[in-house]
C-alpha positions as a printed Julia matrix, in Angstrom:
162×3 Matrix{Float64}:
 100.52  46.33  153.95
  99.16  49.0   151.61
 101.2   50.47  148.81
 100.37  53.86  147.35
 101.72  54.84  143.97
 101.52  58.24  142.33
 100.43  57.58  138.75
 100.3   61.24  137.72
 103.5   61.03  135.69
 102.43  57.73  134.16
  99.11  59.22  133.03
 100.92  62.25  131.61
 103.24  59.98  129.62
 100.28  57.94  128.41
  98.53  61.11  127.19
 101.68  62.35  125.47
 102.12  58.97  123.77
  98.53  59.1   122.49
  99.11  62.58  121.03
 102.33  61.4   119.37
 100.49  58.39  117.95
  97.85  60.65  116.35
 100.55  62.95  114.97
 102.42  59.94  113.6
  99.25  58.77  111.84
  98.79  62.19  110.27
 102.48  62.35  109.38
 102.23  59.02  107.57
  99.27  60.38  105.59
 101.0   63.65  104.68
 104.49  62.46  103.86
 103.27  60.88  100.61
 101.21  63.94   99.58
 102.35  66.64   97.22
 102.87  69.81   99.24
 101.04  72.1    96.82
  98.07  69.74   96.59
  97.88  69.61  100.37
  97.98  73.4   100.66
  95.23  73.63   98.04
  93.15  71.14  100.04
  93.69  73.12  103.25
  92.6   76.36  101.57
  89.41  74.67  100.34
  88.79  72.98  103.68
  89.16  76.22  105.61
  86.77  77.89  103.18
  84.08  75.27  103.78
  84.41  75.22  107.57
  84.52  79.02  107.81
  81.34  79.27  105.74
  79.69  76.66  107.96
  80.83  78.49  111.07
  79.39  81.74  109.73
  76.1   80.05  108.83
  75.8   78.35  112.2
  76.62  81.53  114.1
  73.87  83.41  112.28
  71.23  80.65  112.51
  69.56  80.8   115.88
  66.57  78.81  114.64
  66.16  75.88  112.28
  66.46  76.83  108.62
  66.23  74.06  106.03
  68.24  76.04  103.44
  71.05  76.67  105.92
  71.0   73.01  106.9
  71.23  71.98  103.26
  74.25  74.25  102.69
  75.94  72.99  105.86
  75.44  69.39  104.74
  76.63  70.01  101.17
  79.76  71.75  102.45
  80.62  68.9   104.82
  79.83  66.26  102.19
  82.09  68.03   99.68
  84.83  68.42  102.29
  84.57  64.74  103.19
  84.9   63.8    99.52
  87.97  66.03   99.17
  89.59  64.58  102.3
  88.83  61.07  101.09
  90.3   61.8    97.65
  93.53  62.92   99.38
  93.38  59.76  101.53
  93.32  61.75  104.77
  91.72  58.96  106.76
  91.64  60.5   110.23
  90.18  63.77  108.98
  87.68  62.0   106.73
  86.33  60.1   109.73
  85.74  63.25  111.79
  84.13  65.04  108.86
  81.89  62.01  108.33
  80.74  62.19  111.96
  79.88  65.88  111.5
  78.06  65.13  108.25
  76.05  62.37  109.95
  74.95  64.76  112.65
  73.67  67.13  109.98
  71.95  64.23  108.21
  70.03  63.47  111.41
  68.56  66.97  111.27
  67.63  66.49  107.62
  65.79  63.25  108.37
  63.85  64.48  111.38
  61.53  67.44  111.49
  61.12  66.99  115.25
  64.71  67.48  116.38
  65.33  70.69  118.26
  67.85  72.93  116.51
  70.89  72.75  118.76
  73.08  75.48  117.37
  75.65  75.15  120.16
  76.06  71.39  119.62
  76.58  71.88  115.89
  79.16  74.61  116.5
  81.05  72.35  118.93
  81.0   69.49  116.39
  82.28  71.84  113.69
  85.03  73.09  116.03
  86.23  69.48  116.39
  86.67  69.31  112.6
  88.41  72.71  112.58
  90.81  71.58  115.33
  91.65  68.45  113.34
  92.36  70.55  110.24
  94.61  72.74  112.39
  96.39  69.61  113.62
  97.04  68.56  110.02
  98.41  72.04  109.33
 100.61  71.84  112.44
 102.03  68.46  111.45
 102.62  69.66  107.89
 104.36  72.86  108.98
 106.16  71.85  112.15
 106.99  68.2   111.53
 107.49  68.26  107.75
 108.64  71.89  107.41
 106.06  72.63  104.73
 105.35  76.28  105.49
 105.2   77.93  102.09
 102.12  79.29  100.38
 100.63  77.42   97.46
 102.36  79.52   94.8
 105.91  79.22   96.14
 108.73  76.71   95.93
 111.23  75.74   98.59
 114.92  75.53   97.85
 117.89  75.01  100.1
 119.59  78.22  101.19
 123.04  76.92  100.2
 121.86  76.15   96.68
 120.28  79.61   96.41
 123.45  81.34   97.61
 125.61  79.35   95.18
 123.34  80.3    92.29
 123.3   83.91   93.4
 127.1   83.97   93.54
 127.4   82.59   90.0
 125.15  85.35   88.72
 127.25  88.09   90.33
């Protein structure tokens, strides 16, 4: 006797559980962070990765100065992520930084612009995931220079002023 079982739904649930586990890890990192500090970090992080993306897009051939800037940006970003104790993000940034370090050590490696862009996109997607968890799971949507107050409190205060 042969039994056939459709595991499509089981695999889907397993994938969803893995995504939730990653989000939960990020959530546990963010819940203890000051919202304004996190927004400041995100602004800096996006600045570094956008500069690296621009540099990589315009560097068809190996350029030691470009490579140095790419490495410095990722090293600085890794240090910032580590100082905020963003463990998952720090690990991905470290992997990207190591890839750049390989180019620095070897004069013989072929400049693989596409590979470097893909590796940078992985870091960018992780930053976006942190933003998503912060905004959608924690409700932290305000810009750096704003404060959040409950609507009821605001309306009560407004009524007392009138």
